[in-house]
Backbone as a ProteinNet text record, in pm:
[ID]
protein_1_A
[PRIMARY]
MELFFCPQKPVRGLIELCGSEAGHIGRVLRHRPGDMIHVTDGQGNEFEVVLDSVTRERVTGRVGKTCLRPREPRRRVGLAQAVLKGDKFARVCEGATELGISQFIPLRTARTVGRLSEARLARLRQVALAAMKSSTGTVLPEIGPAADLRDLADLRRHYDQTVVAYEDEHSTGLGGVLRSEVDSVLVVVGPEGGFEPDEIALLRTTGAGVFTLGPRRLRAETAGVVAVGAVLQLLGEMC
[TERTIARY]
-1908.6	-1844.7	-1753.9	-1770.8	-1682.8	-1561.5	-1442.5	-1318.9	-1244.5	-1201.3	-1131.3	-986	-901.7	-757.7	-708.1	-633.6	-567.2	-430.9	-321.9	-190.2	-141	-199.6	-156.9	-220.9	-142.4	-194.2	-289.1	-388.5	-474	-392.1	-433.3	-368.3	-468	-433.9	-521.1	-663.1	-669.4	-798.2	-877.7	-818.1	-887.5	-819.6	-899.6	-846.4	-903.8	-823.4	-864.2	-837.4	-937.3	-924.5	-949.4	-863.7	-874.9	-877.7	-888.8	-879.8	-992.7	-956.3	-1057.1	-1133.5	-1067.3	-1137.8	-1247.3	-1216	-1317.2	-1431.2	-1397	-1500.9	-1592.3	-1535.4	-1616.6	-1709.6	-1657.7	-1739.2	-1853.6	-1822.6	-1923.7	-2011.2	-1949.4	-2025.8	-2093.7	-2021	-2075.5	-2164.7	-2111.7	-2186.7	-2277.4	-2257.4	-2342	-2345.6	-2231.1	-2223.9	-2240.1	-2288.6	-2312.9	-2247.5	-2227.6	-2176	-2261.1	-2193.2	-2261	-2256.2	-2233.9	-2220.2	-2087.5	-2082.6	-1958.9	-1903.2	-1772.6	-1704.4	-1585.6	-1527.1	-1409.4	-1291	-1179	-1060.5	-940.5	-853.4	-728.5	-610.4	-498.3	-375.8	-284.7	-327.7	-246.4	-133.7	-122.8	-19.1	-77.7	-202.3	-266	-370.2	-378.9	-475.8	-606.3	-716.1	-847.4	-916.5	-968.8	-1031.4	-1180.5	-1261.5	-1400.6	-1401.4	-1455.2	-1449.5	-1590.2	-1625.5	-1753	-1726.9	-1795.6	-1767.6	-1811.8	-1723.6	-1754.5	-1795.2	-1719	-1750	-1724.1	-1807.3	-1797.9	-1812.6	-1708.4	-1717.9	-1659.3	-1665.9	-1611.8	-1459.7	-1399.3	-1253.3	-1191.1	-1271.1	-1210.8	-1314.2	-1274	-1360.1	-1280.8	-1341.2	-1276.5	-1368.7	-1308.9	-1388.2	-1309.4	-1379.3	-1321	-1306.1	-1187.8	-1157.9	-1217.8	-1292.4	-1345	-1263.4	-1320.8	-1253	-1143.4	-1029.4	-918.6	-889	-876.4	-842.9	-711	-631	-504.8	-519	-498.3	-499	-623.1	-743.7	-863.1	-891.3	-850.5	-880	-754.5	-638.6	-512.8	-465.2	-390	-329.1	-237.6	-234.6	-143.3	0.7	24	157.1	176.1	294.8	324.3	370.1	308.3	341.3	375.7	490.5	529	531.6	517.4	521.6	625.7	724.8	820.4	781.5	730.8	678.2	755.9	799	866.3	773.3	827.9	749.1	684.6	555.7	478.5	435.7	398.3	358.8	217	192.3	57.9	-6.2	-137.1	-212.9	-199.3	-129.5	-115.8	-52.7	48.7	120.3	30.3	-49	-142.1	-245.1	-287.9	-386.7	-326.8	-199.2	-133.1	-128.5	-86.4	-78.3	-214.9	-317.8	-453.8	-499.5	-485.8	-532.2	-455.1	-323.1	-241.1	-269.5	-295.2	-330.4	-462.3	-559.1	-687.7	-670.9	-573.7	-549.5	-476.6	-405.3	-343.8	-192.8	-125.3	20.7	63.4	184.5	236.9	345.3	394.5	498.1	483.6	501.4	498.4	629	710.2	843.2	845.6	852.8	870.6	1009.9	1016.4	1139	1184.7	1316	1376.3	1446.4	1416.1	1480.3	1531.3	1599.4	1656.8	1550.3	1432.4	1327.5	1219.3	1243.6	1146	1136.1	1014.2	990.6	937.9	849.9	791	893.7	868.7	954.3	871.9	937.2	864.8	910.7	836.2	866	814.1	851.6	801.4	649.6	596.7	451.1	382.8	438.6	379.5	390.5	501.2	518.3	414.8	391.9	290.8	152.2	124.9	-5.7	-21.2	85.4	79.3	39.3	96.5	65.3	-79.6	-132.8	-273.5	-363.4	-323.4	-399.6	-400.2	-285.2	-276.8	-364.9	-365.5	-449.1	-596.8	-640.3	-780.5	-816.2	-724.8	-751.9	-758.3	-671.1	-676.9	-811.6	-856.1	-981.6	-1101.7	-1104.4	-1220.3	-1230.5	-1117.2	-1118.3	-1123	-1137.5	-1138	-1012	-900.2	-772.2	-722.8	-624.1	-569.9	-419	-357.6	-214.4	-196	-134.2	-104.1	32.8	39.5	167.6	275.3	393.9	509.4	546.1	564.9	602.8	722.4	836.3	957.1	989.9	1101.2	1143.4	1182.6	1197.5	1229.5	1363.9	1368.3	1489.3	1537	1668.1	1724	1716.4	1731.5	1729.2	1833.8	1950.2	2055.3	2016.8	1930.4	1883.6	1797.2	1737.5	1651.2	1727.9	1859	1939.2	1927.4	1918.8	1900	1754.4	1663.5	1521.7	1467.5	1516	1461.6	1503.5	1599.7	1640.4	1528.8	1431.1	1317.8	1207.8	1230.6	1132.1	1193.9	1110.2	1156.7	1185.6	1111.1	1128.2	1095.1	1165.1	1136.7	1096.7	986.5	941.7	925.5	959.7	962.6	874.8	778.4	696.7	774.1	791	874.1	804.4	788.1	711.1	780.5	911.3	982.9	1009.3	949.3	951	825.9	841.5	728	695.6	777.3	754.8	717.5	769.9	749.3	647.1	537.7	436.6	468	384.9	407.5	409.9	322.3	319.2	448	529.1	654.5	769.1	751.3	859.8	821.9	693.3	651.9	653	722	728.1	610.8	536.4	414.4	440.8	563.1	590	638	655.9	711.5	611.7	663.6	579.9	576.3	666.6	669.4	724.9	666.3	704.4	713.4	820.1	831.6	807	706.8	671.8	734.1	803.6	872.1	811.3	773.6	710.5	778.3	803.7	878.4	794.3	855.6	788.3	711.8	661	584.5	664.7	794	877	937.3	908.8	960.7	1103.6	1152.9	1289.7	1388.5	1509.5	1621	1668.5	1720.2	1768.5	1874.4	1962.6	2065.4	2006.1	1891.5	1824.4	1766.1	1709	1656.9	1771.2	1882.9	1999.3	2046.3	2047	2085.5	1990	1860.9	1761.6	1776.2	1805.6	1824.8	1944.6	2051	2169.9	2141.5	2038.5	2002.3	1909.2	1875.2	1788.4	1642.1	1607.8	1467.4	1416	1290.7	1225.2	1152	1177.9	1119.3	1003.1	889.8	771	694.3	607.2	519.1	378.7	309.8	170.3	74.2	126.6	41	69.9	-2.7	27.2	-16.6	-101.7	-150.5	-56.7	-45.8	37.5	-44.6	2.1	-67	2.5	-76.5	-18	56.5	156.8	236.6	150.2	52.4	-31.9	-129.7	-158.4	-242.2	-159.5	-38.3	45.1	76	101.9	135.9	25.5	-97.9	-211.4	-242.8	-235.9	-261.5	-158.4	-32.3	73.2	53.9	19.8	-5.4	-124.2	-232	-349.1	-317.4	-235.2	-199.2	-116	-23.1	57.8	-31.8	-121	-209.7	-300.7	-345.8	-430.7	-354.8	-233.2	-155	-115	-103.8	-70.7	-193.2	-309.1	-432.2	-491.2	-455.4	-501.4	-624.5	-670.1	-783.7	-911.3	-904.9	-1019.5	-1100.8
521.9	581.7	480.4	460.1	375	457	400.8	471.7	392.3	461	396.7	442.1	361.2	385.9	413.7	523.8	557.6	615.8	542.9	592.1	710.7	732.6	845.1	975.1	1081	1212.4	1262.7	1345.3	1404.5	1490	1490.6	1570.8	1675.2	1800.9	1913.9	1895	1849.2	1836.2	1713.8	1623.4	1502.5	1380.1	1279.7	1155.7	1037.9	932.3	815.5	689.2	601.9	473.8	363	260.6	148.8	17.1	-91.2	-223.9	-254.9	-318.9	-365.6	-249.9	-136.1	-22.5	27.3	37.7	81	-19.8	-149.1	-251	-245.6	-220.5	-213.4	-92.2	19.6	141.6	125.3	71	63.9	-58.7	-175.5	-300.7	-337.8	-323.4	-365.8	-257.9	-137.2	-29.3	47	26.1	86.5	239.2	297.8	443.1	492.3	615.7	677.5	815.7	871.2	1008.6	1103.8	1192.6	1285.1	1242.7	1112.7	1065.5	1114.9	1125.3	1164.5	1045.5	1024.1	919.7	981.6	903.5	946.9	858.6	922.5	852.1	894.5	797.9	830.9	783.8	853.8	812.6	729.3	702.2	625.3	704.9	832.2	920	1023.7	1001.9	1092.1	1183.3	1188.6	1276	1202.5	1271.6	1219.1	1320.2	1271.5	1358	1327.3	1432.1	1416.8	1427.8	1326.5	1318.3	1304.9	1394.5	1385.9	1314.2	1203.5	1117.2	1180.6	1169.2	1214.3	1098.1	988.2	870.7	744.8	643.4	518.4	400.3	318.1	189	83.9	-41.4	-147.9	-145.9	-82.9	-81.8	50.2	158.5	290.4	387.4	459	560	689.8	798.3	929.6	1026.1	1125.6	1224.1	1349.7	1450.9	1581.2	1592.5	1635.3	1648.7	1777.8	1765	1882	1910.2	1886.8	1911.7	1808.4	1855.4	1767.7	1785.8	1673.9	1677.8	1603.5	1651.6	1586.7	1513.9	1382.5	1296.6	1321	1312.4	1349.5	1260.1	1133.1	1041	969.8	1026.4	962.7	1012.2	928.9	976.7	1095.7	1188.5	1303.2	1259.8	1160.3	1105.6	981.3	965.7	853.7	732.3	617.5	494	385.7	320.2	206.2	80.9	-35.3	-162.5	-252.7	-294.9	-397.1	-526.2	-621.3	-745.5	-863.1	-954.7	-1074.8	-1154.5	-1207.3	-1282.2	-1403.1	-1421.8	-1532.2	-1629.9	-1749.2	-1852.6	-1828.3	-1879	-1881.2	-1744.8	-1741.8	-1617.8	-1526.4	-1571.6	-1488.8	-1353.9	-1356.5	-1232.7	-1135.4	-1188.2	-1103.4	-1041	-1115.6	-1061.4	-946.6	-958.6	-847.8	-724.4	-744.1	-632.1	-567	-648.5	-596.8	-513.4	-568.8	-497.5	-370.2	-375.6	-256.4	-148.4	-189	-90.9	-23.2	-99.1	-40.5	63.4	42.4	138	263.1	254	374.6	378.2	260.7	264.4	317.6	372.5	424	334.5	238.5	147	13.3	-95.4	-231	-297.5	-331.4	-386	-533.8	-625.5	-767.2	-786.9	-861.8	-871.2	-1016.6	-1037.7	-1169.3	-1167.3	-1266.5	-1278.7	-1421.6	-1446.2	-1578.7	-1687.8	-1657.9	-1758.8	-1747.9	-1667.3	-1654.2	-1784.2	-1833.5	-1957.3	-1927.8	-1831.6	-1798.6	-1740.5	-1756.9	-1702.3	-1611.4	-1510	-1410.9	-1419.3	-1493.9	-1504.5	-1379.6	-1366.3	-1254.4	-1260.8	-1382.5	-1397.7	-1353	-1389.6	-1347.6	-1196.1	-1139.8	-994.8	-922.7	-974.1	-914.7	-926.3	-1039.5	-1055.7	-958.8	-939.4	-843.9	-706.2	-666	-532.8	-524.2	-634.7	-635.7	-631.7	-702.3	-700.6	-560.8	-494	-358.3	-262.6	-277.8	-191.7	-211.4	-337.1	-364.2	-310.4	-324.5	-275.3	-123.9	-57.7	88.7	135	73.2	114.2	84.7	-34	-70.6	16	63.3	148.2	297	328.2	465	540.8	470.9	537.3	599.9	685.6	752.1	734.7	657.1	628.5	478.5	438.1	297.8	268	178.1	153.8	106.4	158.6	109.1	-29.1	-127	-262.4	-305.3	-321.3	-362.2	-507.6	-557.2	-695.1	-712.7	-837.3	-866.7	-807	-754.5	-690.7	-766	-761.5	-816.4	-712.3	-758.5	-665.6	-556.7	-592.4	-491	-385.3	-423.1	-325.2	-218.6	-251	-154.2	-30.9	-44.7	71.5	181.5	142.7	241.2	283	184.7	214.3	302.9	282.9	358.6	504.7	539.7	680.8	769.3	705.2	781	801.7	755.1	766.6	835.7	908.1	975.5	876.6	763.9	667.1	527.2	428.4	287.4	220.5	144.5	70.7	-75.6	-164.3	-307.8	-381	-457.5	-542.8	-671.1	-703.4	-817.5	-896.7	-1025.3	-1110.1	-1131.8	-1112.5	-1132.7	-1002.3	-893.7	-768.7	-770.1	-756.1	-772.8	-648.8	-545.8	-431.8	-303	-279.8	-152	-165.3	-92.5	-90.6	12.1	16.3	109.4	254	287.1	423.7	465	367.4	398.5	425.5	393.9	416.1	513	522.4	605	752.2	833.3	976.7	1045.5	1123.2	1183.2	1288.5	1344.1	1454.5	1408.6	1277.5	1230.2	1247.4	1264.3	1274.2	1144.3	1051.7	924.5	815.3	696	582.6	457.1	378.5	247.3	142.2	56.8	-49.9	-179.5	-250.5	-374.8	-491.1	-597.8	-714.9	-840	-937.6	-1057	-1167.6	-1286.5	-1401.6	-1484.7	-1599.5	-1687.6	-1728.6	-1754	-1797.2	-1685.6	-1563.5	-1448.5	-1412.5	-1302.3	-1257.6	-1336.1	-1352.3	-1401.2	-1288.5	-1318.5	-1213.2	-1123	-1180.8	-1096.8	-1002.9	-1041.1	-951.4	-831	-856.3	-746	-655.3	-716.3	-637.3	-548.7	-604.3	-525.6	-409.4	-435.4	-328.9	-220.8	-262.4	-162.7	-72.5	-129.6	-48.1	56.7	35.1	134.7	241.6	229.3	328.7	292.4	169.2	128.2	110.9	147.5	127.3	-6	-90.6	-224.4	-224.1	-281.5	-275.3	-406.6	-424.1	-539.7	-501.8	-598.1	-578.8	-632.5	-664	-709.1	-851.8	-901.8	-1033.3	-1151.4	-1129.1	-1240.8	-1264.5	-1389.7	-1423.7	-1406.5	-1320.8	-1294	-1366.3	-1410.7	-1464.5	-1352.7	-1389.9	-1288.8	-1205	-1269.3	-1194.3	-1102	-1132.9	-1043.4	-928.8	-959.3	-859.8	-741.2	-764.8	-654.5	-551.4	-599.1	-507.5	-439	-515	-456.4	-347.7	-373.8	-276.5	-148.3	-159.9	-40.1	38.2	-32.9	33.7	103.1	38.2	98.5	224.6	221.9	341.3	455.2	426.4	531.1	586.5	497.3	541.6	635.4	597.9	682	814.5	815.4	939.5	1025.3	977.7	1054.6	1044.8	938.3	925.6	837	775.1	685.6	748.2	872.2	938.9	1012.7
-455	-571.6	-639.1	-769.2	-847.5	-889.4	-871	-905.2	-1011.4	-1117.6	-1227.8	-1230.4	-1294.6	-1294.3	-1435.2	-1446.8	-1572.1	-1537.4	-1563	-1523.3	-1604.8	-1722.2	-1805.3	-1757.5	-1759.3	-1723.8	-1833.1	-1796.1	-1898.2	-1995.8	-2120.2	-2224	-2272.5	-2252.5	-2290.4	-2235.6	-2110.8	-2044.6	-2082.9	-2160.7	-2203.6	-2143	-2114.7	-2058.2	-2135.3	-2149.7	-2226.5	-2146	-2139.7	-2072.3	-2172.8	-2166.6	-2260.6	-2184.5	-2258.1	-2198.8	-2102.2	-1990.7	-1895.6	-1831.9	-1810.4	-1750.7	-1844.5	-1973.6	-2070.3	-2077.8	-2076.4	-2081.5	-1960.3	-1843.6	-1722.3	-1726.4	-1776.6	-1784.9	-1883.4	-2002.3	-2107.3	-2102.5	-2081.7	-2091.6	-1960.3	-1848.5	-1719.2	-1658	-1647.6	-1582.5	-1679.3	-1808.6	-1912.7	-1903.7	-1879.3	-1882.2	-2025.5	-2036.3	-2166.2	-2171.3	-2291.7	-2300.6	-2218.2	-2146.2	-2056.8	-1911.5	-1886.5	-1748.6	-1690.1	-1556.9	-1490	-1413.4	-1424.9	-1350.3	-1276.4	-1185.5	-1111.7	-1151.2	-1179.9	-1228.1	-1145.1	-1111	-1042.8	-1126.2	-1110.1	-1178.8	-1088.8	-966	-873.1	-810.5	-846.7	-791.8	-696.5	-655.6	-560.8	-620.9	-754.7	-820.5	-848	-826	-861.4	-951.6	-1064	-1163.3	-1175.2	-1181.1	-1222.5	-1374.5	-1440.2	-1586.2	-1643.3	-1734.4	-1806.1	-1937.4	-1960.2	-2073.7	-2205.7	-2305.9	-2441.9	-2531.3	-2523.1	-2604.6	-2524	-2548	-2472.1	-2567.4	-2575	-2642.9	-2549.2	-2589.8	-2504.6	-2501.6	-2601.4	-2610.1	-2568.4	-2571.2	-2549.9	-2495.3	-2391.1	-2329.7	-2321.9	-2363.8	-2353.5	-2279.8	-2216.2	-2143.2	-2113.8	-2068.8	-2035.1	-1884.3	-1842.9	-1700.8	-1647.4	-1537.4	-1469.2	-1344.6	-1229.6	-1102.5	-1078.5	-1025.5	-987.3	-839.5	-767.2	-625.1	-604	-509.5	-475.5	-342.8	-345.6	-227.5	-140	-195.4	-117.9	2.2	-4.1	107.4	155.6	129.5	167.6	304.3	377.7	502.1	475.2	568.4	553.8	571.3	656.6	677.3	591	536.8	447	528.3	499.9	570.7	468.3	488.6	406.2	490.8	426.8	497.1	432.7	511.6	470	540.2	465.2	520.6	463.1	550	502.6	411.8	304.2	206.1	273.5	248.3	306.1	197.9	239.1	144.1	92.4	-27.9	-83.9	-96.1	-68.2	-81.2	40.6	143.9	263.8	231.3	146.2	115.2	40.1	-51.2	-125.3	-32.1	70.4	164.8	246	281.5	351.8	263.1	138.4	43.4	24.5	12.5	-7.2	112.1	233.2	352.3	377.5	360.2	384.3	280.8	157.1	53.5	85.2	133.1	170.9	280.9	369	477.7	430.1	316.7	261.4	261.1	255.7	247.2	110.9	105.3	-20.8	-79.4	-1.2	-49.7	20.6	-56	-1.2	-40.5	58.9	33.8	72.8	-23.4	9.9	71.2	179.1	257.3	266.9	250.3	274.5	409.6	492.9	623.5	640.7	752	775.5	777.9	829.9	843	736.1	634.8	527.6	449.3	432.1	358.3	218.2	207.4	78	-18.1	-146.5	-251.1	-340.3	-395.7	-476.1	-620.6	-702	-844.2	-915.9	-1042	-1122.3	-1134.5	-1145	-1155.6	-1026.6	-911.1	-783.5	-767	-811.1	-801	-887.5	-1008.2	-1095.2	-1032.9	-969.8	-904.1	-788.3	-711	-600	-650	-761.9	-816.4	-862	-915.5	-952.5	-828.9	-724.4	-598.7	-539.8	-541.4	-488.2	-568.1	-699.8	-783.5	-751.8	-741.4	-709.8	-571.2	-474.3	-338.8	-335	-411.4	-417.1	-472.3	-579.8	-641.1	-551.8	-490.8	-409	-284.3	-234.3	-114.3	-149.6	-278.1	-332.1	-291.2	-287.9	-266.3	-395.5	-383.8	-502.7	-515.9	-425.9	-433.2	-449.6	-559.9	-584.2	-523.6	-424.1	-357.8	-453.5	-435.7	-509.7	-455	-544.1	-503.1	-586	-521	-590.4	-563.6	-617.2	-590.1	-444.4	-403.1	-263.3	-223.9	-101.1	-48.9	74.7	100	223	334	457.4	570.2	555.9	501.9	487.1	383.8	288.1	189.8	255.1	370.1	437.2	482.1	501.1	540.2	436.6	308.5	201.8	190.3	198.5	180.8	292	414.1	526.8	525.5	441.8	433.4	378.6	314.5	260.7	364.9	487.8	594.9	715.7	788.5	910.2	1022.5	1023.6	1131.5	1081.7	1138.2	1111.9	1242.2	1239.6	1358.5	1321.1	1414.9	1388.2	1488.1	1438.1	1524.8	1553	1684.1	1722	1831.3	1805.6	1897.3	2031.5	2036.8	2162.7	2237.8	2192.2	2269.3	2356.5	2487.3	2578.2	2660.2	2651.3	2739.5	2668	2549.1	2481.5	2369.8	2381.9	2278.1	2171.7	2069.6	1959.5	2007	2101.3	2152.9	2220.7	2262.2	2328.5	2233.3	2103.4	2007.4	1895.5	1862.5	1750	1788.2	1707.6	1733	1663	1736.8	1683	1576.9	1574.2	1481.4	1344.5	1325.5	1198.8	1085	964.3	845.5	765.8	796.4	723.9	814.7	802.3	887.5	802.2	821.8	760.4	868.5	846.2	939	888.5	976.3	938.6	1016.2	942.9	1003.7	948.3	1036.2	999	937.7	920.8	859.6	961.7	916.6	1005.4	1127.8	1110.8	1221.9	1302.7	1267	1339.8	1299.5	1355	1329.6	1414.7	1363	1443.5	1535.2	1654.5	1744.5	1681.4	1597	1535.4	1430.4	1371.5	1276.8	1350.4	1466.6	1547.2	1592.5	1629.3	1670	1555.1	1433.7	1316.2	1294.1	1304.9	1285.8	1393.1	1514.9	1621.9	1591.7	1534.1	1505.5	1399	1316.2	1215.1	1271.2	1400.2	1462.6	1465.5	1426.4	1425.8	1568.4	1590.6	1718.3	1718.4	1816.7	1822.3	1921.8	1881.7	1966.5	1964.1	2063.4	2069.5	2023.5	1964.2	1925.3	2031.4	2149.5	2258	2299.2	2397.3	2455.4	2370.5	2272.3	2191.6	2072.6	2031.8	1916.1	1788.6	1700.4	1574.8	1460.2	1364.3	1242.4	1169.3	1091.7	1022.3	929	861.1	768	840.5	966.2	1046.8	1103.1	1148.1	1215.4	1126.3	997.2	908.6	897.2	876.6	861.7	994.3	1104.5	1236	1267.3	1237.2	1266.8	1188.4	1061	979.8	1036.3	1068.3	1125.8	1256.5	1340.2	1469.5	1450	1355.1	1327.1	1279.5	1187.1	1135.7	1246	1333.7	1445.6	1537.7	1575.8	1668.1	1603	1470.7	1402	1374	1417.2	1398.3	1259.4	1185.8	1047.2	1032.1	1140	1131.2	1186.5	1227.7	1288.5	1182.6
[MASK]
+++++++++++++++++++++++++++++++++++++++++++++++++++++++++++++++++++++++++++++++++++++++++++++++++++++++++++++++++++++++++++++++++++++++++++++++++++++++++++++++++++++++++++++++++++++++++++++++++++++++++++++++++++++++++++++++++++++++++++++++

């Protein structure tokens, strides 16, 4: 199923797509009036749309059936990942979006090397949009500017629980800290060089559960996606 993105809500049962989405529908896929397509607003809604008019610049259609979060996790999961160099950070955002996160928080830590310019932030949002569409998701993750660890004290208030993947934790796995009854979880993952011990101590004082991802050393860009997948699996969202 091809999924298209339109951030505007339908007006009186009509929806309009412009720009690259219209060009893809008309020029690439050669859809015609009468065809049905699927459109999401990135807020969890998916619309079945019967096309009325199709040009390379503008596509309009009538909304039929509407579904709310048809393929989204029932529990909300966010990922706070330390900023990484180059394309590594974009790959984390892409993989986590495909799994169904609702928020991606770029994080600054003591050992963070990568920097997040406005251009990189804009690219991250484009990567997330493409990943949402390719995975037929209906929630476009919120991506804000880089935050410090102390900012997480405010951000984590929107989640029932915060869990932190830490390379120097050797005894407690995710199953030992994740509460099965929670409705929302924020996953925190450090940079290439890992967290400083005082950063972990700070996170513990905020009530975060610290866990290991196992005996093998994972790259930072791998750990973020693995941690999100593990949380979703333990919450019963991957079955």
